[in-house]
N, C-alpha and C positions, 0 to 999 in steps of 0.2 A: 484300622489300616487305611492307607492312603490310596488304595486301588480297589476296583470292583472286579467281580468275576468276569465281566465283559472285557475289561482292560487286560486281565490276565489271559483270557482267550485270545485277544488281539495280539498281544506280544508273543504268545506261544505260536500263533499262526505266522507272524513275521519270521521268527527263527526257523520254523519248519519249512518256509518257502525259499529260504536262501541257503547258500553254503557258508556256514560260519567259518571265518578264517581261524586257523590254528592259534595264531598270535593276534591279540587285539590290544593296542596301546590306548589306554584311557586318557592319560595325561603324562607329563614328564616323569612322574614318580610311580605310576601304576600301569603294569602290563600283565595281561592274563596270557600265560603261555600254553594253556589248553582250554581255550575259550569254548569249544563245543561241549566239553565235559562240564565246565562251569555253568553254562546255560542249562544243560540237561538237568543237573543236580538241583539247581536253584528253582527251576520250574517245578520239579517234582516236590520240593519242599513247600513251595507256596500252594500248590494244588492240594497237598495233604491237609492244609489248614491246622497243623499241629504246632506252629510256631507262635510264640507270644507276639502281640502286635508290633512292638518296637523292633524285634528281629525281622519279622515279615516285611516291615516297611524298609528296613535296610537292604534286605535281599532284593526287593522290588526296585529300589533306587539303583542298586548295582546292575540289575538287568537292563534298566533304562539307559544307564551310562554305556553299557556294552552296545546296545542298539544304536545309540547316538554316535559312538566311536566308529561303528561299522559304516553308518551312513555318511559320516563326515570325519574321516580319519585324521588323527593328530599328525602334524608334519614335523 
């Protein structure tokens, strides 16, 4: 996997400390219309450590993209 337990803790802490917008636009082609649920479900999956590494990495990258989009929204 491309992330550590500490990184997972830190991104979970980030999402817990903010109000996640309902809609998060990642780029011109990707928009999450229920971002809080998306974040919650993916954090739970990563914490369960039951995903194969390639899928876990994809989920991690998607959460990082959501964080990035919240901090620097697409215009």
